[in-house]
MITITI-795124 format. One record per atom (N, C-alpha, C): x, z, y; residue in one letter. Coordinates in steps of 0.1 Angstrom, whole numbers, plus 5000, padded with zeros to 4 digits. Example, Ala and Ser with C-alpha at 12.3 -4.5 7.8 and 13.67 -1.06 7.14 Angstrom:
// residues 2
513250784943A
512350784955A
513250784967A
512850714978S
513750714989S
512950795000S
This chain:
// residues 238
253766056082M
253765986095M
252265936098M
251765966109Y
250365916112Y
250365766115Y
249365706108K
249065566110K
247665546116K
247465476127P
246165456133P
245265386123P
243965416123I
242965346115I
242865206119I
242965106109P
242864966112P
241464936117P
241364856128I
240064816134I
239964666131I
238764636125I
238564496120I
237364436127I
237564316131A
236464226137A
236464096129A
235364016131F
235363886125F
234563786133F
234763656131A
233963556137A
233463466126A
232163446125E
231563366115E
230163316120E
229963186119D
228763126125D
227563126115D
227863136102K
226763126092K
226263266090K
224963286092E
224263416092E
224463496079E
224263426068E
224363496055E
225763536052E
226763456055D
228163496053D
228563606063D
228063596075A
228363706085A
227763836080A
226663836074R
225963956069R
226864016058R
227363936049L
228163976037L
229464026042L
230163956051I
231464006057I
231264146063I
230264156071K
230064286078K
229864396068K
229064366058H
228764466047H
229964506040H
230864406037T
232064426029T
233064516037T
233164486050I
234064566059I
233564706060I
232264726062K
231664856064K
231764946051K
231864876040E
232064946027E
233464996025E
234464936032M
235864976030M
236065116035M
236965186028S
237365316032S
238665306041S
238765386051G
239965396059G
240065286069G
238965216073V
238965116083V
237765136092V
237865076104K
236765086114K
236264946117K
234964926117F
234464796121F
234264786136F
234764676142A
234664666156A
233464586161A
233364456157F
232264376161F
232264246153F
231164176154A
231064036148A
230863936159A
231463826158A
231263716168A
230663596161A
229863526168K
229163416162K
229963286161K
230963266170E
231863156169E
233063186178E
233963086180G
235163116187G
235063156202G
234163096209Q
233963136223Q
233463276224Q
232463316215D
231963446215D
233063546211D
233963506202L
235063596198L
235963626210L
236363526217I
237263536229I
236663626239I
235363606242I
234663686252I
234663836248I
234263856235K
234163996230K
235564066230K
236563986226L
237964046227L
238364086241L
237964006251S
238264036265S
237564156270S
236564196263E
235764316267E
236064446260E
236964436250Q
237364556242Q
238264646249Q
237964776248R
238964876252R
240064896242R
239664896229N
240564906218N
240464786210N
241564706211L
241564576204L
241564596189L
240964496182P
241064506167P
242464486162P
242764546151T
244064526144T
244064396137T
242964356131I
242764236123I
241464166127I
241564036129V
240363956131V
240263846119V
239263866111F
238963756101F
238263646108F
238663526107I
238063416114I
237863296106I
236563246106D
236163126099D
236863006107D
237162896099M
237762786105M
236762686111M
235662666105E
234662566109E
233562636117E
233662636130M
232562696138M
232262606150M
231062606155P
230762526167P
231362576180P
231362496190K
231862536204K
233362546204K
233862646196C
235362666195C
235662716181C
236362636174D
236662666160D
237762766158D
237962806145G
238862916142G
240262886146G
240762766144L
242162726147L
242362746162L
241562686170L
241762686185L
241562836190L
240562906185A
240363046189A
241563126186A
242263096175T
243463176171T
244563136180T
244763016184I
245762976193I
245663046207I
244363046212I
244063126224I
244263276222I
243763326211G
243863466208G
245263516208G
246163436201K
247563486200K
248263476214K
247863386222R
248363376236R
247963496245R
246763536243L
246263646252L
246463776246L
246363796232W
246563926225W
247463906213W
248763886216P
249763856205P
249863956194P
249364086196D
249564186186D
248464176175D
247364106179I
246264096169I
246664016157I
246264056145K
246563976133K
245363896130K
245463756131F
244363676127F
244463626113F
243363636106V
243363596091V
242263496089V
242663376085G
241763266082G
240863306070G
239563276071L
238663296061L
237663176060L
237863096049S
237162976048S
236762936034S
235662856033T
235262806020T
235962686016T
236162586024H
236862466021H
238062456030H
239262466025S
240462456033S
241562376026S
242062276034S
243162196029S
244462266031S
245462226023I
246862276025I
247262256039I
246962136045Q
247362106059Q
246762206069Q
245462236067L
244762326076L
245362466075L
245562516063I
246162646061I
247562646068I
248362546066S
249662536072S
249662536087S
248662466093E
248562456108E
248162596113E
247262666106F
246862796110F
247962896110F
248762896099L
249862986098L
250962956108L
251162826111A
252162786121A
251762836134A
250462856137E
250062896150E
249963046151E
250563116141G
250563266142G
249663336133G
248863266125G
247963336115G
248763426106G
248163536103S
248863636094S
248463616079S
247563536076G
247163516063G
245963426062G
245563386050F
244463296048F
243763336034F
242463366035L
241763406023L
240563316021L
240163296008A
238963216005A
237763306007A
236663236012K
235463316015K
234763376003K
235063325991Y
234363385980Y
234663535978Y
235763585985L
236063725984L
234963815989L
233963755996I
232863836001I
231663825991I
231863735981H
230763715971H
231263775958H
230863895955K
231463965944K
230863915930K
229863825931D
229363765918D
229963625916D
230963585924S
231563455922S
232563455911S
232763345904F
233663345893F
235163365898F
235663305908P
237063335912P
237263475915P
236263545921Y
236463685924Y
236863765912Y
236363735900T
236663815888T
238063795884T
238763695889V
240163675885V
240963795889V
240663855900Y
241463965906Y
241164095898Y
239964105892N
239564225885N
239764355893N
239364335906N
239664445916N
238464455925N
237664555924P
236464565933P
236764575948P
237964615951D
238364635965D
239464535969D
239364415964V
240464315966V
240564285981V
239464275989L
239664246003L
240364366010L
240064486006K
240764606012K
242264596009K
242564545997T
243964535993T
244664446002T
244064336005F
244664236015F
244764296029F
243764376033V
243864446046V
245064536046V
245264616036D
246364706035D
247664636036D
247764516029Q
249064446030Q
249364396044Q
248264346051I
248464296064I
248864406074I
248164526073V
248464636081V
249864686079V
250364676067N
251664726063N
252764636067N
252464526073G
253464436079G
253864316070G
253164286059N
253464166052N
253364046061N
254363966060D
254463846069D
253263756067D
252963726055L
251863636052L
251163686040L
249863686041V
248963736030V
248063616026V
248463546015I
247763426011I
246963455998I
245763425997D
244863425985D
245463335975D
245863395963V
246563315953V
245663205948V
244363215948M
243363115944M
243462995952M
243962995964L
244062885973L
245262795968L
246162845959E
247262775954E
248162715965E
248362805975Y
249262765986Y
250662805983Y
251462715978K
252862745973K
253862655981K
253762655994T
254562566002T
255062636014T
256062596020D
256562646033D
256262546044D
255262466042L
254962356051L
254762406066L
254162526067H
253862586080H
255162606088H
256362626081K
257562646087K
258162516093K
257662406088Q
258162276092Q
257362216103Q
256162266105L
255262216115L
255662256129L
255262176139K
255462216153K
254262286158K
254362416161A
253262486167A
253062446181A
251962476187T
251662446201T
252662506210T
253062626207N
254062686216N
255462616217N
255862556205Q
257062476204Q
256862346212Q
255762286210I
255462156217I
255462186233I
254762296237I
254662326251I
256062356257I
256862426249Q
258262466254Q
259062336255Q
258962246246T
259762126246T
259262026256T
257962006257N
257461896266N
256861936279N
256362066280F
255662106292F
256162236297F
257462266296S
257962386301S
257862396316S
257662286323H
257562286338H
256162326342H
255162326333L
253862376336L
253862526336L
253162596345A
252962736345A
252162786333A
252462906329K
251762966317K
250262966319K
249762986332D
248362986335D
247762846334D
248562746337D
248162606335D
247862576320D
248762626312I
248562606297I
247362676292I
247162806297L
245962876293L
244762816298L
244762756310Y
243562686315Y
243262576306Y
244262496302L
243962376293L
243462416280L
243862526274Q
243362576261Q
241962626262Q
241662706273L
240362756275L
239362636278L
239762546285N
238962426288N
238662346275N
239662336266A
239462266253A
238562346244A
238462476246A
237462566239A
236062556244A
235862476255G
234562456260G
234062546270G
234862636275F
234462726285F
234362656299F
233262696306D
233162636320D
234062716329D
234162666342K
235162716351K
234862866355K
233562896355R
233163036358R
233763136348R
233563096335M
234063186324M
235563186323M
236163066326I
237663056326I
238163156337I
237563156348A
237963246359A
237863386355A
236863426348K
236663566343K
237663596333K
237963506323L
238963536313L
240363546318L
240663466328M
241963466334M
242163556346M
241063636349H
241063736360H
241463666373H
240863556376K
241163476388K
239763446395K
239863396407S
238663356414S
238363206410S
237163166412E
236763036408E
237462926416E
237862966428S
238562866437S
239962846431S
240562956426A
241962946420A
241862856407A
240762876400I
240562796387I
240362646391I
239662626402K
239562486407K
240862426410K
241762496415K
243062446419K
243862406406K
243762496396H
244362456383H
243862326378H
242462306379Y
241862186374Y
242362066382Y
242462076395E
242861966404E
244361936401E
245162036400K
246562016397K
246761936384K
246061986373L
246261926360L
245661786359L
244561766366S
243861636366S
244761536372S
245461576383E
246361486390E
247561456381E
248061566375Y
249261556367Y
249061456355Y
247861476348F
247661396336F
246861266339F
246561246352K
245861126357K
244461106350K
243661216351V
242261216345V
241361256356V
240061246353N
238961276363N
237961376359N
237961416346T
236961516342T
237561616333T
236861726331S
237261836322S
237361786307S
236361696304A
236361636290A
237661556288A
238061486298E
239361406296E
240561496295E
240561606302L
241561706301L
241661766287L
240461786281M
240361836267M
240961736258M
240661606259T
241261506251T
242761496252T
243261506264I
244661496267I
245361616260I
244761736261S
245361856255S
245461846240S
244461786234L
244561766219L
245561656216L
245561546224G
246561436221G
247961476223G
248261566232K
249561606235K
250061726227K
249161786219G
249561896210G
249562036217G
248862036229I
248762166236I
247662246230I
246762186223T
245662246216T
245562176202T
244862246193K
244562186180K
243162216176K
242462136168L
241162166162L
241162156147L
240462246141A
240462256126A
239962126120A
238962056126K
238361946120K
239361826118K
240461826124F
241461716122F
242361746111F
242161856104Y
243061886092Y
242261916080Y
């Protein structure tokens, strides 16, 4: 049975790590490298421009402008078939759990791109990252790096943004929610209009409607409200 070649992209703001991730992916057999993004905003823009979407996106958690957790929330809303995999140096159990609750397909420690690191030798497998890719492509629900010692089902107990929205904000239109999340990611109204395939005047109406609903006066206040109400999440709080 024919299986399409997995297409892989990633988002990483640190230049050295980005170089190593790109090199590691390009060394893999049986996969195709799509693109590298510098941070979450750049990732969302690049995804919106793709003819053929990536199968997997490796995404760093701590990035400027729009971090990995929020970019994944938006990414799963816009492109639900993409498998997002967290890739981070320092990650708490809480952050991993929040990421998985938001639809992440796995979480790996960033040392997997450093083949001279001590933890890497634990696997005794020169193609360990490719092994993880194969597991994800083959439909494993969650692919967790054993070195992260994530042995909990906490992510199943957490309320994902979609659950919170369905419970508390089901009366808001889907495009209202998307506007709030893109606004929280730091996009201006012009770029939000482009990403939502709407005119800037239509985006202005979303802003005015939501500002009146939440009784705020600025986009920054809407961002704060979105975080406070659980419509969006940021990695730095976990």
